[in-house]
N, C-alpha and C positions, 0 to 999 in steps of 0.2 A: 504494500500500500504506500507507494512512493510516487512522486511526481514524474510523469513520463517526459521525455524530451520532445515528443511529437504527439499529435492527436491520436487517440485510439478509438477505432470503430468496432462495435460489437453487434453482429447480426443476431436477430431474435425471431423465432417462429415457433408455431405449434407443430408437434410431430403427428397430430391427428386433428385435421381441420373439421372433421365431422363432430368433434366433441367440444373443441374450444379454438378460438381464433385470436391472434394478436391483432387488436384493432387500433393500437397506437403505431408509431413509426416502426418500420421493419428493421431498424438498426438504431443503436445508441452511440453517440459520439462524445467522448470525454476529452475536453480541450486541455492542451498543455499550457495555453497562454491566456485564454479569456476566462476570467473568474477570480474568485477571492481565496482560493486554496493557497496553501503555503508555496511560495515561489511563483504563484499565478496559475490560472486555469481552474476548471471545475472538476478536476479529476477526483477530488475527495468527496464530492457530493453524490448522494443517491439520485438515481433517475427512475422514473416510473414506467413500467410496462403495463398496458391495459389489455386484459384478456377477457373476452366475452364468451361465455358458455353457449353452445349451440343446442337447438332443439333437436335432439337425436331420436333414434328409433324408440317406439313406444315400449314401455315396460322392460327396459333393458338393464335396470339397476344402475348403481353408481359406477361410472367408468373412469379409470385413471388414464391420464396422458401426461405429457411433459411439455414445458416451454424450454426449447433448446436454443443454444447459442450457435445458430447456423442458418443456412448452409455455410460450410467453411468454418473459419475461426476468426479470431480478432485480427485486425489489420492495422499496422502502424509503422512509421519509419523508425520508431524506437524498437530495436531488436529484442529488448526485454519484454515487450508487450505484443509483438507481432507473432501470429500463428498460435496463440494460446486458445484453449477451449475451456471457458468457465463452466462451472457446475450447472447442469440443467435443474430446473425447478419442477417438482412433482405437483400436479394439480388433479383435482377430481371434479368431474361433471356430475353433480348430484341429480339423480333421476327425480323429476317432479311430475311424473304421470301416475295417476291413481285411477282405480276402477270404482264404479258404483253399481249396485244392483238392488232391485226390489225383491224382497223375500217372496217366495212362492207360497209359503205357509203364512197363516194369519194368527192373530192372538188377541185376546181381550186387552183392556187397558191395564190389567193387573199382571205385570211381569214379575213383580217383586216376590209374590207368594207362590210362584211356580217352582216347585222343588226340582223339576226336570231341567231347569235352567241354571241351577246352582252347580256349575261345573267349572273345571279348568278348561282352557288355559287362562281365563281372565279372572273372574271373581267367584270363587266357590262359596258364596254366602247367599242367604235368602232371608226374606221377611225382615229386612232391616230398614224399611222405609225408603230404599233407594232402588227403584225398579230399573234405573238406567243400567246398572250392572248386569242384570239378567237380560235386558234387551240387547246389550252387547254380545252376551253369550248366545242369544237367539240368532244373531247374525253369524256367529262362528259356527253354529250348527247348520246354518243354511248355505254355507259356501261350497258344500260338496258338489262337484260337477262344474264349478266355475274356475276359470284360470286364475293363477296366482296362489301363493301359499302364505301370504302375509296375514296380518291381523285386520279384521273388519270390525267396525263399531257402528252403533246406531245413530243416524242423524235424527236425534230426539232430544228435546230439552224439557227441563222441569223447573228451572229457576233456582234450584238449590245445588244440584249435583252436576248439571251440565247446562251451559248457555253458550252463546256464540263467543263469550269472553272467558269461559271456564270449562276446561276439559273438552274443548271443542274438537270436532272430527274433521273439519275441512282446514287445509293448510293454506296460508296466504300465498297467492301467486302460483299455486299448483294447477295442473290441467287434469280435468276429470272426464272419464270416458265410461260408456257402458261396457259390459263384459264382451260385447262383440266389436269393440274398438270404435264405436260411434262416439264422436266428440260431443260432450254435453256442454261444458263451459270451463272457463278459467276462473278460479277464485280470485277475488279482489285482494288488495293488500290488507283488508280487514278480515279475510277468511270467510267471505260469504259469496254467493252468486248474485250478480246483477241480472235483472230480467229485461228482455226475454232470454231464455237459455237458447243455445244453438240447436240443441235437440232435447227432447223430454227425457226424463229419467228412464222411462220404459214405454211400452205400447199398451200397458194395462197396469192397474193397481191403484189402491186407495190406502196409502200408508199413514199410520200415526206419525205426527211430527211434534205436537205441542207448541208449534210456532204460529205467530200471526203473520200477516202478509209482509211485514217489515223486518222479519227475523227477530222479533221480540218474543217473549214468553207468553203463551196463551194458557188455555186450560190443559191440564196434564194428568187427569185421572189420579189426583192426589199423589204426585210423584211416581206415577205409573205403578201404584200399589193398590188400586181399587178397580174391580171389574164389574161393578154394579150399575144399574140405571140411575142411581142417585148421584153419580159423578159424570163429568164429561171431559172430552179431550179433543184437541184440534187434529184434523186430518188434511192431507193434501191429495192432489190428483196427479198421479205419476205420468199421465199422458199430456199434461199441460206444460208449455214452455214459459208461461207467465207466473205471476206470484201465486196463482192457484196451485202450483206444484208443491208449495209448502203449507198453504192455508186455503182450503177449499170449502170446509164446513166444520161445524162442531157437532159431535155425535156422542151419545152416551157410551159409557165405558164397558157395558156388557156386550157391545158389538165387537166383532173380530175384524182386525185390519192388519195389513202387511206393514213392514217398516223398510226404511231406506238404509242400506248397509254401505258403508264407505271404507275403502281400503286405507290403512294408515301408513 
C-alpha cells in the first residue's frame, strides 16, 4: 500500500452476468498524481464498484458468483503494480421468488383447537388462543404435491399474533408466483401487494384472511380459535385481482374456507 509512480488501472467485471452485473465503470483508475494521498494522487482512497443483482431463473435458490478483476490484470507503467491480479470478491444473488397456493382443503375458523394441526415442523401446540400457529401447520400439511420443499405459512392475520407488521408472511420486494409459475405480483417495500394483482391467487377458492381491503385487521374468529356462528371472520376471493382477493365478505366462523399459503 504505497504510492505508485504511475497511474494504475484495475478492470472489474462479473464472472456471471446472469446473476449480477457491474453497473459502474468497467475499470478503476488510481492516480499517482491527482489527489491528496501522501506524495499526491488518490491511490490511498477507496473506490466504489456498483453491482446490480439480476432477475435470474425462477426458484433457483441463492446463487454465488464473483466480481473479478479482469479480463486481464492491472495495468501501469509502474512495474510494481503492472500485471497484478487483486483478490476477487464473492457475492450472492439472493433468490427473491416465492410461491403461493390456495389450500384445496377447507377449515372452520377454529384452527387453534384442532389437535390434528398440533404438529411439527412448526408449532406443536394447540388450544393456546393462537390459531395462526395451527393455520401455518394447515399449510404445511397441504403442500404435498406442490413444488418446493420450503416452509409455507398462512396469509392470515388476527391483530395479536400476526399482522402485516408482525410475523408477516410476505417479504418486501419479493416476487410471488402460483405453483404453476404464473406471476401474481411483486410485494411492495412494505411487504404487501398493490392492487390490481397481475394474476389472481388461483382460479377458484374462498380463503380466510382476517384482512380488510386495506391490509388492516378485520374480524378473525377470535384469533382463529372459534368455529361457531357466534363469531365471524373476513374472507377473500382467490379469483379476484382486486382488493377482493383479501377482503370479499364477512362470514360466520362455522363455515369452512380455504387459506392462502405463502412460501417463506
